[in-house]
N, C-alpha and C positions, 0 to 999 in steps of 0.2 A: 546452494543457491536456489534450488527449486522451492524450498520452504519459504525463503525470503521473498521470491517473486510471487508465490501464492498469497503471502500475507499482504503484499503490495496491492494485488488485485482485489483482495477482500477489503482492504482499507478504502480503495477508491470506489468500489462497486456497492458495497453494503455499508453505507455510512451509518453512523450511530446517533442515537438520541440520548440526551442527558436530562434527567428529571422530566419535566413536561415540554422541553424544548425539542422541536423536530428539526433535523438537519435540512438545510436548504438544498435538497436533492430531490428531483422528481422521478418517480418510478417510470420504468420503460426500458427500451433496448438501448444499451450504452456501448459506445465504441471507445476503447482506451488505447492510447499510443504511449509506449515507453521507450526511452533511450537510456541505456546503461553505459556509462563511461568509466573505464578503469584507469586508476592512476597507480603507478608502481614501477618496479624495475623490469617488468615483463611487458612487451608490447602486445596488448590485446585490443583488437578492433572494437569499436562501439557495437553494441548489440541492440537492435531495434526490434520491437514486437508490437503488433496490433492484435486486439482481441475484442470480440463483441460478447456481451453478457446481458441477460435479462435481469433487471433489478426490480423486485416487487415491493409494494408498500409493506408487506409482511416482513421482508428482510430488513428494511429500514427501521421498522418498529421493534426489531430485536433488541435495540439498545446495545449496551456494552457487551452483551452476551455473544456478539459475533466474534469477539476475540478468542472465544473458546476454541475456534478452529485453528489457531496457530500452533497447537500441539504442546506436548509436555517438554520438548527440548527448547522451548522459548520462554523467556521471562520478561514481563512488561515492567519497566521501571518508571515510566511517566505516561500519563494518559490525560490529555486536556482536550475535551470535545465540546464544541459549541455550535450554534446554528450555522455559522459561515465558515467553519473549518475545524481543524484538529491538529494537535501535535502529539506524536506517539514516539516513545523510545523503547526499544526492546533489544534483547540479546538472545541469540539462538546458537546452539551447538549441534552440528550435524555433520556426519561423515568426516570427522577429523578437523573440522573448521569451526572457529568461533566467529560469529558475525554480530556486530553491534550496529544498530541503525537508529537514526532519528528521522521521522517523517513529518513534514509540514505541509498540510493539504488545505486548499481553499475550495469551498462549495458555493456554487453560483447558480443554483436552480437546474438549468439544463447543461451546465458545464462544471467540470472540476479540473484543478491543476495543482501541481505541487512538486516538491523535491524531496528525495530521500538521500541522505548521506550515510554511508556505511564504512566501517572498518572491519577487515577480515584477517584472521590469523589462519593461514593456509599452510599445507605441507611445503609450499614453495616460498613461504615467508609472508610478511604482512602486505596487504593490499588495501587500497581505498577505492570506493566506487561511488558514483553519483548517478541517481536515477531520476530523470525528468519524466513527469507524468502529465498527460492531458487527456481528458475524457469529455465526451459529448453525448448527450441523449440524441439518438438518431431516429426514434420512432417508438411505436408501441410494441410490446412483446407479442409473439405469435400465440 
């Protein structure tokens, strides 16, 4: 799950450009809130997390290369990126788990939001999770 969450944060913080189109995300200090809800046979409470991260113009300009950070254990099967959002599908295998996810993100200048739906094969059996993401630019980086 750590790799999946890291990928989520990369997706929302370091948005990508395709061709000459720049994503509608402004550089600066961003605060991201995520809520992960698990569906399955095991009662797992929702997990909420907030994080602040500096996003530079250089990171945004990396283009699709930011996905190099997801690691060798992940394979990207769909990547549609445009100015106002993106759809990404990938599968990761880590610590005995197989995780498939589809992320649908919206970029709105000083705000981002989206949803990630995932299916996991775990040692306890199959699980599904939904991650709701909202992010907001809160100022300039230090």
